N, C-alpha and C positions, 0 to 999 in steps of 0.2 A: 681731726687733725692730730698728727703724731709729732711729738717734739723729741728730737734726738740730736746727738752730735756724732761725728765720725771723723776719721783721719782726713777724709776728703774735704770736709769743711775747713780743717786746719791748714790744708795744703793749697787750697784753691780759693780765689775770691768768689763771691756769690755771682759774679759775672761770668764764671766758668773758665777763668784763666789761671794758670799757675801763679802762685805768689812768689815774688822775689824776697830775698832776705830783708831788704829795706822795707818792703810792704808789710811783712810780718812784724817787724819792729814797730812800724807806725801803728799797726792795729793794736798792739799791746799798749803803746803809749796812749792811744785814743781811749781804750777801755778804762785805763786808770784815770784819765782826766774826766771822763764821763761820770765815773763813780764819785770823784771829788766834787763835781758840780752838783750831783744829786744830794750828796751829804751836806754841801754848803747850804742848800735850800733849807735843810732842817736846822742848821746852826743859826742862819739869819732869822728863821721863823721863831726859834726859841728865844732870841733876843728882841723880838718884835721889830726887827730892822727890815721891814718889808720894802720900803722905798729903796734902800741900799741894795737889797737883793735884786729887785727888778732891774736896776741899772747895771748891776755887776754880772749877773749870770742868766738873764733872760734875753731872748732874741729881740733885737731892735730893728733890724733891717728886713727880716723875713715876714711876709704877710701871713695872717692866720694864727697868730699866737692865741692859745686858749687854755682855759682851766675848766675842768668838768668834775662835778661830784655826783652823788647818787641821783640827784633830781635837777640840778641846775648846770648850765653851761654859759661861760663868759667868753666872748670871742672878740679879739682885737685888743690892742694895748690900752685904749681909753677905758674899756669896760673892765679890764683886768686891774687897772689902777683904782677905779672906783670901788671894786670889790675887795681887793687885797690890801690896798693902802688906806683908802678912806674908811674901810670897814673895821679897822683896828679899834679895840675898846678904848674909850676915852680915859678910863682909869687903868693905868698899867701896873701900878704897884700891886704886888701879890700874885700877878699872873704867871703861871708856869705851864708851858706847853712843851711836851716832849714826845717826839715821833721818831723812834729808832728805825733805821733801814737795815734789813737783813735779806739773805738769800737772793742776791742780785743775779739776773740773767740779762746780759748786755750783748747786742748784736750791732756791729758797725756795717753800714752799707758797703757793697762792693766798690762803689765809686768814691767812698770816703767822705761824702758830703753830708750825710745824715746818719743817725743812729737811733736805736730803740732800747728801752730797758724796763724791767719790772722788778719790784721789790715788795716784800712783806714788811709790815710795820706794826709793832705793839708798843703802846706808850700810855701816857696819862695826861690829862688836862685839868687845870684848876685855876681858880681865881675868884675875886670878890664879885658878887652879882646882886644888886638891889639890897645891900645890907647883909647878904648871906655869902657863904663860901661854897662854891660848887667844885667837887672833885670827882673825876670819872676815869675809868679805864677806857682805853681806845684800841680797837683792832681794825686795821684797814690794810689795803694793798695800794700800790702805786703803779701806774703805767705812764711812761714818759717818752716823748719823742724829742730828739736833739738835732740841732742844725749847726754846722760850722760856719761862723762868721769871722772874717779876718783871721783865720787860723785858730780860733778858739771855739770850743763847744759851748752852746747855749741851750737853755730849755726852750722848746718850741711849743709843745703841748704837754700839759700835766693833767693827769686824771686820777682821782682818788676813788677807791672802791671801799666804802665804809661798811664793815660788818656789824660793828656795834660801838656805842658809847654807853657805859654802864656805871652807875654810882659805885664808888669803891667799896661800899659796905653792903653791896647786894650782888647776887649772882646775875651774870649777863644772860643766862638762860631764862631767868625769871623776869628780867627787865627788858627783853627784846622790844625794840621800838622806842626806847627811852631817848628823849631829846636833851642834849646838853644845853646849858644856859649861854648867855651872850658871849662870855669870855672864851667859849670854844665854838663859836658860831660859824667858823669858816667851813665846817664840814656838814652843816645842816642846810636844808632848803630855806630860801628867803621867807616863804610863807610861814613855815613852822617857826622860824626865828622870830618873825614879827609877833607871833602868838606868845611865845615865851617872854619876849620883851614887854609886851603889854601887860601880862599877868604880874610881872615883877616890878613894873613901874619904870623900866629903863627904856629910853628912847632908842628905837631901832636905827641902825646906821649901816645895814647891809644892803648893798646895791641889788636892784632887780636884775635877774639873769637875762641874757639875750635869748636863750632857748630853755624850755622846760621839758622834762620827759622822765621816764623811768629808765635811767641808764644803768642802774645796778640795784638789786634788791638786797636789803640788809638781812642779817641773820635773824632767823626765828626758828621755833620748834618745828615748823613745817617746810623750811627751805631744804632743798637737796643740794649738796656741794656740787659746784661747777667749776670749770677751768676759766676763771676770770680774775684778772686780765689774761688774755692769751699771751704766753711768752713769745718773744720775737724769734723768728727763724731767719736764716740767711736770705738776703735779698740784694739785688744789684743797685736799683734806684728806688727812691721813695714812691714813685708811681706804681711800683709792683706790690706794695704792702698796704696795710691798713693804718689808720691814725688812732692814737689813744685820745 
């Protein structure tokens, strides 16, 4: 797959029709609002305001809302709430989760009803855990699908591609496969999370996923770089494209 832009993409909708000045303006406004929604996800997450985030910027009327990480997939709003809201750490004092979003590639559907975007993210996660403090560097990528509900863009599908979580005092090349503790558990598999919780004496509160698989392989000294997630390309309707 080749990813490119051209004047044709800027002048025509992905449905193959010339864009009017009004349509071009709307596309620019849509892209800015989508960027804001993606960034708001990180601000809500940083403040541990997951319930407020779900209600404010996630799709409520469109079926199939989902969250996928390297090994787990949560499908439907009830599962998402169990994972993302009920799975918050009970002790919030001292928790610091920072996931920056950079290098956005955003594509709005030709029909204006859905959109897709990808971002790279470098950050850090820390917090108290079983009487100890866990601090880690984090490198991941995001793929998101958005849907317009009542004229507002909402997150429909969110997928994280986690390359590594590494203790801040060690090399991520040397610690490939490291698992963060409970305070950063949103990016780990539920099985691995349960193991770290048991070892530290902390009760697990991460919901079991609806689906399990190998959706993305984390960084190691044997992995070969690949284009994941695939950046979006112009499309007319969501039925023509893939889902993150």
